[in-house]
N, C-alpha and C positions, 0 to 999 in steps of 0.2 A: 114479439118481434117478427117482421119476414125473413125468410132464410136467404141469402144471396145464393143466386144460381138456381133457384125455383119458381114456376112461375105461381102468381096467386091462382087461387079458386077462379074458375070463370066466374062467377055471381059475384063476385068481390071488387067493389070499385078499385081502379088505379091510384095508388098512394099518391098525394100532392107531392112536388118537390121537396118541401120541407121537412116532409116525414122521411122521405127518403135519404135526406142527408143524415136527419138524427138516426135515422137506422144504420148509416153509413160508420158513424160514431162509436155507437153501440156496440157493434160489430169490431170496430179497432180496439175500444177498450177488452173486449172479450177473447181475441185472437192477436193481440200486440205480441205476447209472448212467442207465439209461434212465427210470427213473423221477425222480431228481432233474431230469434235462432235461425231461420233461413237466410236475413242478412249476414249475420256472422260467418254462417258457411258454404257463404256464398254459393247457394243454390239458385240460381237463377231461373232456371224453367220453371220450378214450382213457385218461386215466389210471383214470377208473371201470372202463373194460371190463378193462384189464389186472390192477386191485385186486381186483376183483370175482371175477374166475376162480380166482385166488391163495387168496382167503382160503374161498371155497365148498369146495376143495382139503382145506381142514382140518377144515370142517363148514360145510355149506349154511346153518345158521340161524343161524351167528353173523353180526354186522353190522359194517361197518368205516365210518370216516369220517377224514377228514383235517381237524385242527382246529390252530389256533394252538398252539404247545407252551409250557410254563412255564419252560423253562431253553432248550429248542432252539428253533428257527424254527418247527418243524413236528410236531406230534404224529401219530401212528399209531395210531389206537383201533380196538382188535378188541373187540367188546360182545356178551354175551349178551343185551342188550336186554331184559333183564326175566326172561328164562328161565332158572330155576332149574335146570334138568336141566343149561344150557351153561355156568354161570357157573364153575365148577371147569376146564373146558377153556380159556375166554377167559384166564383168570389162568396155566394153566401155558404158555399160548401165549406170555404178557408174560414172564414167570420165564423162559425160553429165548431171549430176546430178547439182540440184542449190546448194550453199553454205549451210552447214549447218546452222542452228539456234537453239535455247533452245530447240524447243521440238523435231527436227527431224536431224539425219544424216543416210548416206546412205553408205550401204556397198556390194560389191560383192562376199561377202564368210561370212561363220557365223565365228564371232569372238569369241576368246577367253573371259570366262567370270569371272572375278576376284572373283565374288561370286560362283563359281559353287559347291563347297563343299556343301553349305549350299542349293543346289536346288534338288528337287526330279522331276525324269521322270514318267509320267503316262502311261507305255507303255502295251498293252493287259490286262486293266485294273488293272496292278500290280503296286504298287510303287516303282521307282529305286530312294532311295537315295545316291547320290554321294560319301557321307561320307562314306558308307558302299561297295564301290568298290572298288576291289584289283585286283592288276596285276601282271602279270607275265611279265619280261622284258628282251629280250636279245637281243644283237647286235652281228648276225654271225660275223665272222672275215672277215676282210676287206671289211664290208658293211658299207654305210652311213646310214642306216637304223634300226630303233627297232622295231623287234617284238613284238607284243603286244597279252598276253591272260588274257580276262578279265573275272570276277566273281563276281556277286552278289548272296545273298542267295537265292533271288526271282529266279535267272537263272532256278532253278531246276524246276520252276513251268510253265517255256516258252517252246515256241516250237524253233528251231533254228533259223528260219528266225525273230521272234520277239526279240530273246537276241541278234541278230546280230544288230538290228534298234536300241535297247537301248545301244550299246556299240558304235555305231557307232557315235550317238547323245551326248552321255558322252564325247568320246576323241574330237569332236569338241567343246564343250563347256571348257573343260579342256586346249586345246592345242589352238585353233583355228583350221579351215577348214584348211588353208592353212598350217600349220605346220605342220598337220597329213599329208598332201600331200608330204611334205618335207621329213620328217622324220620318218615316220610310215612305217613299212615294212608289215610282213603279219600280220594279224589281226585274231583272234578268241575270240568267244564267248563261254565260257567254262559252264558246266555244275556242274563243279567240281572245287575246288580252286587249281591255277595252284601251282607246287613247288616253295619255296622262294617268293612267293607272297607277294607286299610290297601294301601299302595304295596309293590310286588313287593321293592322293597329292605331289607325290615324282616323280610324272611321269615328270612334269617341269622341275625339277632339272636335270634329267636323260637326257633330250633332250636336256637343255642349256649344257650339258658335250659334249655330243656325236656332237653338232652343233660348238663347239669352235675349233674341229680339221679341221675343214673347212672354216675358215674364209678368208684365203687368195685362191687366184686363183688357180687350179691343173688342171693338165692334166695327163690323162692315156693313156698308149700305149699299144695296144691290136694285136695280132698275131690271124689270123684265116685263114678259105678257102671261095672262092667263091662258089655260088652253081655248078660250073663245078668241083672243087677240085682244083684251082689255089691258090696259097699264096696270103695272104690279109695282109695288116698292115695299121692300123687305130690308129688315137690321137684323142681324145675326153676330152669335155672340162668335168671334175670330180669335184662334181655332176654334173650330166646333168638332168635337170629338166623345165618342160613347165611351171608350177607351179611360178617359179622365173621369168617367162617374159610372164607373161599373154596377152600381146598385141600385140606378135609376134607370129603370125599365118599365113603369110608368108614365104613359103619355096623355098630360091633360091639356086640351085642346080648348080653350075660352076664344067664342065666337060673337064680337060685339060689332052690331049694327049701327052707322051714324048717318045721322040727318043732314049734316052741312058737308058737302063733297062740290069740288070743281068740275068742271067739264070731263076731267077723265076718270070720276068716281072715287078720287082719293079724298081722303078729310083734312077740310080747313075750317077756320075760325072756332066757332063753340067746339064743334065736336073734334077737333087737333086739339083743344086745350084740353077737353073730356077724357079724352084718351090717352094723353099725357099724365095726367093727374090717377088715374084708374091704374096706370103701368107703374106709379111711383108707388102706390098702396101694394100694388101686388109684390114688388120690390120689396116694401117693408116687410111685408107677412113672411116672403122667402127667407130673408133675413134673420128673422127671428126662428126660422125651422134650422138654423146651423147647414148642418150637412145632409137635410134631407132631400132638396129640391134644388132645382136650377130652371133660368128661365135662357131657354134655349137660342129663341126666333121671335119674331112677329112680322106678319104682312098684311098690306092693305093693297085692297082692288075690289071693285064694285060695290061699294057703302058699306065695305066690310072688314075688320079688324081681324085675323086670328092671331092667337099668343099661343105659342107652344112651349109648354113646363114638362119639364121630365121632372121624375121624383122617385124615391123610395115607396114602395106601395106600403111598407109598413109606417109610414109616416102619416101627416094630417094634410099635405099641401093640397088634395081634392078634396078635402072640407074647406078650406081657405077658399078656395077658388070659387066656389058655389055661396061662400057668405060674402064674397066682395061682388059678383054680380045681381046681388037685389038691390043696389042702391045706382044699377044702371040706369038711365031715363031715356035712351035711344033705341028704342025698337026693342025685342024680345032675345036678352043674350043667351046662351048655351055654353055650358060645360060639358064636354063629353071625356069620358075616362075609359081608357085600355090600357093593354100589355101590348108594349113594342119594345123588347129589348135592341132590335137593330137600328133603333131608332128610323124606321123607313117614314117615318111622316116627315122629317125634315133631310132625307136623304138630299135633294140638292142644292143643301149648304152646309152639307158634311164636309170638313177640309181634308 
C-alpha cells in the first residue's frame, strides 16, 4: 500500500483512480481507531491534518468535511464541490465505502441538513444564521431551474467572494449539494434584500413544486445550425443533467451516415425509417443494461446522425454499440469511446 502524504518513487507510474480509492479504504480500516479517538476528543486540527492528506491522495481537488449523519453519528463527506470533472470519482469513492454503522456513514456530496435553519455559518469572521437568510426566487419561463438571490443582514459587511461562499454553503445545507446542481440556476449573493424575498425555509417547497413538473421522462426537439451554417435538428433528454448519472463518465458517440436526405441534409424516407429502427434497437439494449447507460441526445445534419450515449465504463454499453453498427447499411458507421465526466460533448444540451 502507498503511504498517504508521501510521493511515490519517481520511476513508479501514477496509481489509477480505482487503486487510489482502494488505498483510501485500506487506510481508513487501519486508522479508524485513531480517527474515532480524535473525533471523540474534538481534536479538530489534528483530525483535519489526518484526513486532508488521505483525501488528497485520492485526488487533490476533492473536498472533505465531517457532518452530522442521517442514520449514524457522523458523516464523512468527500465531494467534488461542484467540479463536474471529479463528480464520478467522488461517487466511486462512496460506492467503495464500507457499510455504514452507528458511528459513520459516507456520502459523495453534501447532504441536506434537516436542522439547517438552526445552524450558523462562520464566514469571514461573521456569523450567518440561516434562519435570517432570505431568498429572491425566480423561475424563468421554460426553465427547469430556479434562479436564487440570497441576502443576509451581515452580507453588507462582507466582500462578494465571501458572500458567495456563505450562500453556496447555505444552499447545500438547505437542499443538499446534488439538488442544488439539479434545480438551482443562477446564484447571486446580494448586498441588499431582493424584491419579494421569502424566508429560506420556503426554498424546499419551491424546488419540490418545480421538480414535480419533471417526474416523467421528457424529450425536447431543437433546431439550429452547424458551425458551417447547415440546418441541424436535435432531440435531447430534458432536463439533461450529469448529476443524475454520476457514474456515467464514459462518452459513446455513434455516427451514422444516411443516404436519403432532403435539400437541407436532413434524413427522409428510408433513411429516416432506418435511423428510427436503429435507435429502437439501441434503446432496447440500453434498457437491458439497467442502470449502466443512458441515451442523452442525438442530432442530424449534413447527412449524418450523431448519437450521444453516456455509460458507466465498467459496463458493456460500448460493446453493444459496436455490435449494433455492424448491421448499418448506409455508409460506414463509427463508434468513438472516450472519457467525458463533465459531459462536454453535449454541453449545448445540458439543462
